[in-house]
C-alpha positions in Angstrom: 0.0 -0.1 0.2 3.0 2.8 0.6 4.6 1.7 -2.1 1.2 2.2 -4.0 1.0 5.6 -2.7 4.5 6.7 -3.2 3.9 6.2 -7.1 0.5 7.7 -7.0 2.4 10.7 -5.0 4.7 10.5 -7.4 2.4 11.0 -10.6 0.5 13.5 -9.0 3.8 15.8 -8.9 5.1 14.8 -11.9 2.4 16.9 -13.5 1.1 19.7 -10.9 5.3 21.0 -10.4 4.9 21.9 -14.3 4.1 24.9 -15.1 2.2 23.6 -18.4 -0.4 22.2 -15.9 -0.6 25.8 -14.3 -1.4 26.9 -17.1 -3.6 24.7 -18.8 -5.5 24.7 -15.5 -6.3 28.6 -15.7 -6.6 28.0 -19.4 -10.0 26.5 -19.2 -12.1 29.3 -17.2 -10.0 31.9 -19.3 -11.1 30.7 -22.7 -14.7 29.8 -21.4 -15.3 33.4 -20.0 -13.8 35.0 -23.5 -15.6 32.2 -25.2 -19.2 33.4 -23.4 -17.8 37.3 -24.2 -16.9 36.9 -27.8 -19.9 37.2 -29.4 -20.8 40.5 -27.5 -17.2 41.7 -28.2 -17.8 41.1 -32.2 -21.3 42.9 -31.9 -20.0 45.5 -30.4 -16.8 45.7 -32.9 -18.6 45.2 -35.7 -19.2 48.5 -37.9 -22.2 50.3 -38.6 -23.3 50.2 -41.6 -24.7 53.4 -43.3 -28.1 52.0 -45.8 -29.8 54.1 -48.4 -33.2 52.6 -49.5 -34.5 53.9 -53.2 -37.8 53.2 -54.2 -38.3 52.4 -57.8 -41.8 50.8 -56.8 -45.0 52.5 -58.9 -46.8 55.4 -56.9 -49.1 54.7 -54.2 -47.7 50.7 -53.8 -46.3 51.8 -50.2 -43.7 49.4 -50.2 -40.7 51.7 -49.4 -42.6 52.8 -46.3 -43.4 49.6 -45.0 -40.7 48.2 -45.4 -39.1 51.1 -43.4 -41.3 50.3 -40.6 -40.4 46.5 -40.8 -36.6 47.6 -40.7 -37.1 49.8 -37.5 -39.3 47.2 -35.8 -36.5 44.7 -36.3 -34.1 47.0 -34.5 -36.5 47.9 -31.9 -37.2 43.9 -31.0 -33.1 43.6 -30.7 -33.0 46.0 -28.3 -35.8 44.6 -26.3 -34.4 41.2 -26.4 -31.2 42.9 -25.1 -33.3 44.2 -22.0 -34.6 40.9 -21.1 -31.0 39.6 -21.1 -29.8 41.9 -18.9 -32.7 41.4 -17.2 -31.8 37.6 -16.6 -28.7 37.4 -14.3 -30.5 39.2 -11.4 -33.9 39.2 -11.7 -33.8 35.9 -13.0 -35.6 34.4 -16.1 -39.2 35.4 -14.9 -37.7 39.0 -14.1 -36.7 39.1 -17.7 -39.9 37.9 -19.3 -41.9 40.9 -17.1 -39.4 43.8 -19.0 -39.7 42.1 -22.2 -43.6 42.6 -21.4 -43.5 45.7 -20.6 -41.3 47.1 -23.5 -43.5 45.0 -26.2 -46.3 46.8 -24.6 -45.1 50.3 -23.3 -42.3 51.0 -25.8 -38.3 51.0 -25.1 -38.2 53.5 -22.3 -41.1 51.6 -20.2 -38.7 48.7 -20.9 -36.0 50.6 -19.4 -37.7 51.5 -16.3 -39.0 48.3 -15.9 -35.3 46.8 -15.8 -34.1 49.8 -13.5 -37.0 48.1 -11.2 -36.1 44.7 -11.9 -32.9 44.6 -12.1 -31.2 47.4 -10.7 -27.4 46.7 -11.1 -27.8 45.8 -14.6 -29.7 48.8 -15.3 -26.9 50.6 -14.0 -24.3 49.8 -16.8 -27.0 49.1 -19.5 -26.2 50.3 -23.0 -28.2 50.3 -25.9 -26.9 47.6 -28.1 -25.1 49.0 -31.2 -27.2 48.4 -34.1 -26.2 46.6 -37.4 -27.1 49.3 -39.8 -28.4 52.9 -39.8 -30.8 53.9 -42.8 -29.2 57.3 -44.2 -31.0 60.2 -46.3 -30.4 59.3 -50.1 -28.1 61.5 -51.8 -30.0 63.5 -54.4 -27.8 62.7 -57.4 -29.2 58.9 -56.7 -32.7 59.2 -55.6 -32.9 61.5 -59.2 -31.2 59.4 -61.6 -33.3 57.6 -64.1 -33.6 54.3 -63.1 -31.7 51.5 -64.8 -27.7 51.8 -65.9 -27.3 55.6 -64.9 -28.5 55.0 -61.3 -26.4 51.4 -61.0 -23.9 53.0 -62.0 -24.2 55.7 -59.0 -24.9 53.1 -56.5 -21.5 50.9 -57.4 -20.0 54.8 -56.8 -21.5 55.1 -53.7 -20.5 51.4 -52.4 -17.4 51.4 -54.0 -13.8 52.2 -52.4 -13.3 55.0 -54.1 -16.2 57.3 -52.7 -15.3 59.5 -50.3 -15.2 58.5 -46.9 -18.2 61.0 -45.9 -19.8 59.7 -48.3 -19.6 56.5 -49.1 -22.3 54.1 -48.4 -22.2 50.6 -47.2 -25.4 49.4 -48.9 -28.0 50.8 -51.4 -31.0 49.1 -51.5 -33.5 49.3 -54.9 -37.3 48.5 -54.0 -38.9 47.2 -56.7 -41.5 45.1 -57.9 -41.5 41.4 -60.1 -45.2 40.1 -61.0 -46.9 42.6 -58.6 -44.9 41.5 -55.2 -42.5 43.6 -53.2 -38.8 42.9 -54.6 -35.5 44.5 -53.9 -32.0 44.8 -55.4 -28.7 45.1 -52.9 -25.7 46.5 -53.7 -23.0 46.3 -50.6 -19.8 47.2 -50.1 -18.5 43.7 -49.3 -19.7 41.0 -51.7 -20.0 38.5 -48.5 -21.7 40.9 -45.9 -25.3 39.9 -45.9 -26.6 41.3 -43.1 -28.3 44.1 -45.2 -29.9 41.3 -47.9 -31.4 39.3 -44.6 -32.9 42.5 -43.0 -34.4 43.7 -46.2 -35.4 40.0 -47.3 -37.6 39.7 -43.7 -39.4 42.7 -44.3 -40.4 42.4 -48.0 -41.8 39.1 -46.2 -43.6 41.4 -43.6 -44.5 43.9 -46.5 -46.2 41.3 -48.5 -48.1 40.2 -46.1 -49.4 43.4 -45.5 -50.7 44.2 -48.5 -52.2 41.0 -49.3 -54.3 41.3 -45.9 -55.2 44.9 -46.6 -56.0 43.8 -50.0 -58.9 41.4 -48.8 -60.1 44.1 -47.2 -58.7 44.0 -43.6 -57.9 47.5 -41.7 -54.2 48.1 -42.3 -54.7 49.3 -38.0 -56.0 45.6 -37.4 -52.7 44.3 -39.6 -50.5 46.4 -37.4 -51.8 45.2 -34.3 -51.7 41.7 -35.2 -48.0 41.5 -36.0 -47.6 43.2 -32.7 -48.8 40.5 -31.1 -46.3 38.0 -29.4 -48.1 35.1 -27.7 -47.8 33.6 -24.0 -48.0 30.4 -23.5 -47.5 28.6 -20.5 -46.5 24.6 -20.2 -47.8 22.5 -17.2 -46.8 18.9 -16.1 -47.5 17.1 -12.6 -43.8 16.9 -12.4 -43.0 20.6 -12.1 -41.9 21.4 -9.2 -44.9 23.5 -8.1 -46.6 20.5 -9.4 -48.3 23.0 -11.9 -46.9 25.2 -13.9 -43.3 24.4 -15.7 -40.5 27.0 -15.0 -36.4 27.2 -15.9 -36.6 25.1 -12.4 -37.9 22.6 -13.8 -35.6 22.5 -17.0 -32.2 23.0 -14.9 -31.6 19.2 -13.9 -31.8 18.1 -17.4 -28.9 20.8 -18.6 -27.4 19.8 -15.4 -27.1 16.2 -16.1 -25.7 17.1 -19.9 -23.3 19.1 -18.4 -22.1 16.7 -15.8 -22.0 14.1 -18.7 -19.7 16.3 -20.9 -17.5 17.0 -18.1 -16.8 13.5 -17.2 -16.1 12.6 -21.0 -14.0 15.8 -20.6 -12.0 14.7 -17.5 -12.0 10.7 -18.6 -10.1 11.6 -21.9 -7.9 13.7 -20.4 -6.9 11.7 -17.3 -6.7 9.1 -19.5 -4.7 10.4 -21.6 -2.4 11.4 -19.3 -1.7 8.0 -17.8 -0.9 6.7 -21.7 1.8 9.3 -22.0 3.1 8.6 -18.9 3.3 5.2 -19.1 5.0 5.0 -22.9 7.2 7.8 -22.0 9.0 5.5 -19.0 8.5 2.0 -21.0 10.7 3.9 -23.6 13.2 5.4 -21.1 13.4 2.3 -19.0 11.9 3.9 -15.8 9.4 1.2 -15.8 11.8 -1.9 -15.6 13.4 0.6 -12.6 10.2 0.8 -10.7 9.2 -3.2 -11.2 12.3 -3.5 -8.7 10.8 -1.7 -6.3 6.9 -2.7 -6.4 4.8 -4.9 -8.6 3.3 -4.4 -11.8 -0.4 -4.1 -9.3 0.9 -1.6 -7.2 2.6 0.6 -10.0 -0.9 0.2 -12.1 -3.2 1.1 -8.9 -0.7 3.8 -7.6 -0.6 5.7 -11.8 -4.0 5.7 -12.1 -4.8 7.0 -8.2 -2.2 9.4 -9.0 -3.8 10.6 -12.2 -6.9 10.8 -10.7 -5.9 13.0 -7.9 -5.1 15.4 -10.3 -7.9 15.6 -12.5 -9.7 16.0 -9.2 -7.8 18.9 -8.5 -8.4 20.5 -12.0 -12.3 19.2 -11.5 -12.4 21.1 -7.9 -10.6 24.6 -9.3 -12.5 24.7 -12.7 -15.8 24.0 -10.3 -14.9 26.1 -7.8 -14.2 29.4 -9.9 -17.4 28.2 -11.9 -19.1 28.5 -8.6 -17.6 31.7 -7.5 -18.8 32.9 -10.9 -22.2 31.9 -11.0 -23.0 32.8 -7.2 -21.6 36.4 -8.2 -23.6 36.7 -11.6 -26.5 34.4 -11.4 -27.2 34.3 -7.9 -31.1 32.8 -8.6 -29.4 30.8 -10.8 -26.6 29.4 -8.6 -29.1 28.5 -6.3 -31.5 26.4 -8.8 -28.4 24.4 -9.9 -27.3 23.4 -5.7 -30.8 22.3 -5.6 -30.6 20.1 -8.0 -27.4 18.3 -7.1 -28.6 18.3 -3.8 -32.1 16.9 -4.6 -32.8 12.5 -4.8 -29.4 11.8 -4.3 -28.3 13.7 -7.9 -24.6 14.3 -6.4 -23.7 10.9 -5.2 -24.9 9.3 -8.4 -22.7 11.8 -10.4 -19.8 11.2 -8.0 -20.2 7.1 -8.5 -20.6 8.0 -11.9 -17.0 9.7 -12.2 -15.4 6.9 -10.3 -16.4 4.2 -12.4 -16.2 6.0 -15.5 -12.8 6.6 -14.9 -11.8 3.7 -13.7 -12.9 1.9 -16.6 -10.8 3.6 -19.0 -8.2 4.6 -17.0 -7.1 1.3 -16.4 -7.2 0.5 -20.4 -5.1 3.5 -21.4 -2.4 2.5 -19.5 -2.7 -0.9 -20.3 -2.4 0.2 -24.0 0.9 2.2 -23.3 2.7 -0.3 -21.5 2.7 -1.7 -25.3 3.7 1.1 -26.5 7.2 3.0 -27.3 6.0 5.9 -29.3 2.7 7.6 -29.9 2.3 5.8 -33.3 2.3 2.6 -31.8 -0.9 3.4 -29.6 -2.7 4.3 -32.8 -3.3 0.8 -33.5 -6.0 0.4 -30.5 -6.5 4.0 -29.5 -8.6 4.3 -32.7 -11.6 2.2 -32.5 -11.8 3.1 -28.4 -12.0 7.0 -29.6 -15.0 5.6 -31.7 -16.4 4.0 -28.8 -16.6 7.5 -27.0 -17.7 9.0 -29.3 -21.4 6.8 -29.1 -22.4 8.2 -25.8 -21.6 12.3 -27.0 -24.6 11.7 -29.6 -26.6 9.4 -27.5 -26.6 12.6 -24.3 -27.7 14.7 -26.7 -30.9 12.9 -26.9 -31.6 12.4 -23.6 -32.4 15.8 -23.2 -35.9 15.7 -24.6 -36.4 12.0 -25.0 -34.6 10.6 -21.5 -36.9 7.5 -21.7 -36.5 6.8 -25.0 -35.3 2.9 -25.8 -32.2 3.5 -27.5 -31.5 6.1 -24.3 -32.7 3.2 -21.9 -30.0 0.7 -23.6 -27.5 2.6 -23.7 -27.4 3.7 -20.5 -27.2 0.4 -19.4 -24.1 -0.5 -21.3 -21.4 -0.3 -19.3 -18.6 1.6 -21.5 -21.4 4.0 -22.0 -23.7 4.3 -18.9 -21.4 6.8 -17.2 -22.3 9.7 -20.1 -25.6 8.3 -20.7 -26.6 7.7 -17.2 -25.5 11.0 -15.7 -27.6 12.9 -18.8 -30.7 10.5 -17.8 -30.4 10.8 -13.5 -32.7 14.1 -13.7 -35.1 13.0 -15.1 -36.6 10.6 -12.8 -35.7 7.1 -14.6 -37.1 4.5 -12.2 -34.5 3.8 -9.2 -34.1 -0.2 -10.7 -32.3 1.3 -13.8 -30.1 3.6 -11.8 -29.1 0.4 -9.6 -28.7 -1.4 -12.5 -26.7 0.4 -14.6 -24.3 1.4 -11.3 -23.6 -2.5 -10.5 -23.2 -3.7 -14.3 -20.3 -0.6 -14.8 -18.8 -1.4 -11.7 -18.8 -5.2 -12.6 -17.5 -4.1 -16.1 -15.0 -1.7 -14.4 -13.4 -5.0 -11.8 -13.1 -7.4 -15.3 -11.5 -4.0 -16.8 -9.1 -3.9 -13.9 -8.7 -7.4 -13.9 -7.7 -8.1 -17.5 -5.6 -4.5 -17.8 -3.6 -5.4 -14.9 -2.9 -8.5 -16.9 -2.0 -6.6 -20.3 -0.2 -4.2 -18.2 2.2 -6.6 -16.5 3.2 -8.5 -19.9 3.8 -5.1 -21.6 5.6 -4.0 -19.1 7.8 -7.0 -19.0 8.7 -7.5 -22.4 9.4 -5.5 -25.8 6.5 -7.2 -27.7 4.9 -4.4 -30.3 1.0 -3.3 -29.6 -1.3 -5.0 -31.6 -4.8 -7.0 -31.3 -3.1 -10.3 -30.7 -0.4 -9.3 -28.2 -2.8 -7.1 -26.3 -5.4 -10.0 -26.1 -2.4 -12.6 -25.8 -1.6 -10.8 -22.4 -4.9 -10.5 -21.1 -5.5 -14.7 -21.4 -2.1 -14.9 -20.0 -0.4 -16.5 -23.6 
């Protein structure tokens, strides 16, 4: 036991003392924060596009005005959506919905006032989101030019690189009609920039819808009122925490289960890869032979698995601690809900058992493979099939979000190599206790078999120079 612990300590410190380990430990939270902030930074850095609209439709068609109104309404919806998102971290999803409802009913200013009531801290730093484009006055010569090549030539000049910076436009939109329906030609400064194109396309769809309704004898005011309608849909379920209406709290367990499954998958891949590389390096440098002179193959294998397990546990605690502090600071209400989910129905215990069983299964397997290898190329013989096996639960876990009781999900959650991942995603949905216990029993029995088989293969690989192959690996497990 003491030799196993010494090997575990050596394995842990061999990585924990390196600069790369600490950089990797801190890099994940940094990139996670950066990944969350990147869309906002990109949106903020996106240039404001100056867009001119030229009406070439028949007089009295009203298409140009309808398009302008539709574009303005779309930008207003984006502003209201930003109000809701600003309120959610402090006031929760329900508070954000209240802000959105007030803004849609009474206008953006009323929504901003509601944000100050629902989420005072968020309101202090709230800024109206930068708009992707702005409608500007059409240049006089462009508006006066005759439709056709002359007008297109002017549009080409205004959106081209040769136009003076003060006069340059990012897009010129010519509103036309094709077969009696609204259409448009868009001259854009960049051929790959489709922001204005998409906005105009949606505006034309709304304008055509309004024209059809008005042509059918429906009052335009009624059409406008209908366009503003946003249905409020309430969902109820006997499984809801309240016993009635479904809230975000009821959907959170499935999200947490899926997140745990992905974290478990990442940690197993990380820890198993560390074991594989460690054993390969020590075998190629003859260090493994020195260790075998002082400890048994079983003690070395167990010590290495334990050492890397402590290493991955340290990573998990560090990432979990940083995530918990960030969540409590930014979204205290959601943090309470996540804590409640983990402490409900023994989910935290289940997650811990799945982590232990899943890590044990794959760690000993990767260590045994490493004992047969001198270079990473040698390991590719068996690593390919194993990685294909590990891709399967990623696909099934996504299915478990909506249909945790689907037959394929149930079956996959009871197959030991997939159990720790799929059952972690299923557990929050409340599967029968017998299935959870059956999955755990099957997983640990399979893990015991893996430990026995990997121990034999590790011993044989560490004591021989046989190259890795399916035949040599299976022969070592069989004792041949």
